[in-house]
N, C-alpha and C positions, 0 to 999 in steps of 0.2 A: 402417644407418639410426641416426642418433644421436638419442637421446631425452633431453630434459632433464626434471627433475622438475617436476611441475605446481606452479604458484604461485597463491596466493590473494591477490587484491588487497585489502589492508586499508585503504589510504588512502582516505578519503572514505566508507567504509561505516559507517553508523550502525545500531546494533542496538537496537531498542526492544521491550520487553514491556509494553505498556500494560495497566493494570488496569481502566480505565473506558472507556466509549464515547467520551467527550470526548478522552481521551488518545490513543486509537486514531486518531480523525479528525484530531486535531492533528498526530500523527506523519506521517500521509499528506499533510496540507496542507504540512508542512515539506518533503517530497520535491518537491512541485510548486514551492514557493517557491525552493528551492535548486537546482533542475534537476539533481538527483542521484538515486541509488537508495539504498534502505535496507532493512534487514531488520526487518519488523514481524510480530510473532506467529510468528517462526521462518520466515517466507516472504519471499523477496527480492521487493521491489516496485520496478519501474522507473518512470520518469517518465510513460510512456504509460498504464500501468495506474493510477497514482495520479491522473492528471488525469481519467481516466474515472470513477474512484470518486468524486472530488470533484464532478464535473459531475452525476452521478446523485444524490449526497447533497444537493446544493443544490436540485435539482428536486423532491425529495420533500416531503410534508407532515410535520408534527411527529411524528405517531404512527408513520409509516413510517420516518422518520429514526432513531428509537430502535431499531426492529427491524433496520434495515439496519446501523447502527453496532454492534449487539451481535454481529454475525457475525464470524468470524475473517477476517483480511485476504485470505486465499486465496479464500474464499467470496464476499467482497465484490467482488473482481476478476471472478470468473466471472459473477456476477449483473449487474455493471455492463456487461460486454460483451454479455450477452444483451439487456439493456434498451436499449443504444445502437443495436441493429440496427433 
């Protein structure tokens, strides 16, 4: 069996380490706008997860938006899928 070395797709991958809540949500909104995936807070976020996060974020009130946006991207995705059920 012939095995080729694994390759990492670098084209189109955006890596962001946002410092503030607004930058984190902005990076996730860019994923939805560009219909691509990106690495946010060290976690790869795909289009489906990003759209779920944005949908939940838009539905929350201001106080809960601040709490939700302060979470790391991986926790935001897990919580968004729990709330979508």
